[in-house]
N, C-alpha and C positions, 0 to 999 in steps of 0.2 A: 477445480476451482469454483469458489462461491462469489458470485457478482452480486448477490442480495442481501442486504444487511439482515442478520437475524434477531436484531434487538426489537422486543414487543413491548412497546411503551404502555400497552395496557397492563402490563404487570407491575409497573412502577406507580404508585399514588402521585399525581401531580397537583399542585394547587395553584391558587393565582398569588403573585407575590405578597400581597398584602396580608395572606393568612400565615406567614412566616414569623417565627420567633426571632428575636432580634440577635439574639446569641449566634445564630448562624449566617445573619445576613450584616455585613459591617455598614454603620449609617454612612460612610463615606463611598459607599456603592450606588450607581444608579442602576435599578432593574425596571424595565417596562412593566406596566399594570399588566399586560396581557401575557408576558411571559408565563411560562408553568414550570415551575421547579418541584421536585420532591421533596417532602418536609424536612430531610436530612442533608441537602444540600448545605455546602458550606462556601460562602463567596467571600473572598478578602476585599481590603478597601481598594478603592480607586477604579475599579471594574465597572464597564458598562456591558448590560445584557438588555438587546433590543427586544421589540415585540416577536410574535411569532417563534418563540424559542422554547424548547423542550429539553429538560436537563434530569437524568433518572436518579435514582436514590445513592445516596453515598459518594456522589461525586463532589471533587473539591475543585474550585476556581480560584486561582490564585490573583493576586494583586495585578492591576494594570491589563488586565486582560479584556478584549473586545470581542464578544459574540452578537454576531448580527443575525437578522430575520433569515428563518429558513432551518435554522440549526436544530438539529437532533442529537444530544448527547446521552449515552447510555449510562447505566450504573457504575459505581466504583471508578469513576474517572479519575484522572488528575490532569488538570490544565495548569501550566506554570506560567509566571509573570511574562507579560509581553506577547504573548499569543493572540492571534486574530482568526477567528473561525466566521465561517461563511459570509466574508465579502463577497463581493460581485465579481464575477470573472474579468480577468484581464485579457479579453477577447474582442475585437473591434465588432464583431458580429453581433455580440449581446445587445439585445433590445429591450431590457428591462423585465423579461418574462421570469416567471416565478419558477422558483427552483429550490434544491435544499442542499444540505451538508447533514450527512448520517455519520456519527461516531459510534462504535460497538462499545459494548461493556470492558471495563478494566483495561481501557487504552490509557496511556500516557502520551502526553503532547507537551514537549518540553519548551523553554523560552525562546520566545519570537518566532515560534513556526507558524506559518499561514495556510490556511486550507479554505480554497475558493468553492463557491458552490456551483452547481451546473449550469449548461446553457438548454437551448431548446433541444438539443439532439439527443441528451439523455436524461436532463432536468434534474440531475444530482450528482454528489460526489460522495463516495462512500470508503470508509475507513472501518476495518471489521474489528472483531475483538481480540482484546489481549496484544495491541501493537504497541511498538514504543517508536514514536517520531522525535529523535532527538533535536537539540536546538538548531534554530534557524534552517529548518526543512521547508521546502515549498512544495505544497500539492495543489496542482492548477485543477482548473474546471473539468468535470466529467471522467474524473478518474476512479477507477475500482481497486482498492487494497483489499486483499483477502487477510484471514485472521493470522494472528501471531507472527505479523511481519515486524521487521527492524530496519528502521532507516537512520544511518548515522549521521553524526553531523553534518549540516549544510547539503544534504541531498536535495537536488532541485527535480523536480517532475513535471513535465509540460503537459498538455491538456490530452485527454483521450486515452490515457496510459492505464493499464490493466498489469495488477501484479497478484501472483497467486500467493495462497497461503505459505507460510512459512519462509518466504524469500527474504533474503537479508540483503541490504546496499551499503556498501562501504562509504565511508566520510567522502564529501565534496563530489559524488557520483552525479551525472547529469543526464536525464533520460528524454529523448527525444519524443515529440508527440505521436500517438498511436501506436506505441511499442508496446508488446507484450512481453511479460517477464514471466515463467513458469514457476509453479509451486517448488519449495524445497532449493532453489537454487540461490547461488551466493555471489554477488557482483564485488569485483575487489575495490578498494578506495582509490578516487580519482578518474573511474571510467567515465567513457563518454559513450552513453549506449544509445545507438541508432539504429539498430537491427533487433528483432527479437531474441530473446535469450529461452531455450528450451529447459523443461522442468529438470530437476535433480543434478545440476551440473553447478560447476564454479566457471566463471567468466574473469578474465582480466587482460592485462596488456594493451597495447594502444598500436593500432586499432583493436577495440574488444574482440577477443577470440576465446575459444573453449580451451579449457585450463583443467580437464578432468571432471569426474563425478564427485559431488560433494558428499563423499563417503562420511566424513566424521560429523557432519550436521545430520546426515539420515541415521547412523549409528544411535547418537543422542535422542533421536524421535523413535526408535523403536523398530528400525528396519532390520531385518535379518541379514545375515552374511550372504544367503543366497538370494535374496532380492537385491541387495547392492550388487553383486557380481554379475546378475542378470541385467540390471541396469548398465553395468560397466561393458557387458557384450554387445547391448544395443548401440552405446556409442562408439563403440570399437567400428562397428558397420558404418554408423554416419560419417565419422571424422578420420577413421584409420584405414579404410578397405580401397581407398582410391576412386569410390563411386561419387557419381554427382548426387545430389539431394534427392532427386526423382528416382533415381536408381536405387539408392539405399532404402528409400521407403518402401519399394516394390521387394526388394531383398528381404527386408524384415516381415513384411506381410506373407511372403511365401515360405521362408526358411525357419522363422521363429514362431513357438506356439503363442497363441492369443495369451495375454495377461494384461492386467489393469495398467502396469507400468509401460508395456510396448504399445498398446493402443492409446493411451494419454499421449506418449511420445509423438507417435503416428499422427495423431489427430492434430496436435498442437502444429507439426510441421505443415500439414495440409493446410490450416486454418490460418497460417501465417500471411499477413498482408504485406509486410516489410521485407520478408525473407529471414531466416536464421542467421546467427553468428556464425563465422567461418572457424576452420582449423587453423592453428599456429604454423604459420612458415616463415622462414627468413625474409622473403620477399615482403612480408606484411609491414614491415618497419617496425619491429618490437623495440620499444625503448625500456622493458623490463617490467616484470610481472610483480603487481603490489598483491599478495595473498591476504 
């Protein structure tokens, strides 16, 4: 899981706004003189870009977008109308400390998405490369989103959430603060995520429970059948062997050969602060799984 944005703005030629060609910046747009944009950034009308903003080459900013102080947007991004990037956190403890939002290269932010900047605790909110945040998503302060993630429409992410690479959030999902979602996981639409979601799995139902390994997603990303079956065997121990979580982790370390996947899953469980989601049982009050 990558928690540090890899965009290097030194690669992108940034210039003061007064240097831009008018064909790229609409005259009905306000850009603070201290904002720094690459020479081929395109900004549509009625957008406001505050000071202390950096935007990389090839990025398009649609109309009626607000980009506030502390935003760092990579190259070849698309920001659709109505989005608000780097507004101050919705956190009563925030005292005006300096913080940032980092958006990676090739990331798309659709209509009316809001991404808040960090607080004193982490000082930044990060979205990785090649991500898609669909319309009306909210990403709160101090969150870290890996590369190639998808947040479907109206996904709501509370503060201090960590989401691994290639994770997919179904529409209208809501994630509790301080939750961690593992890489290559897929969460069904309408889910309430209050526990950590381990890597490589599908999760759904209400309350949220394990729904199998994300085998289709893993195949699409080049995982071999042998690796997928290995991951499946690991989760059969965790969720199907009748062991508690501590016992399952000990069993995996004693009985399974060390692999990247085994070690990642074991380490994820050991590091979990909120505990991982449970296996499905009829006593969990299931109301139907949305895949």
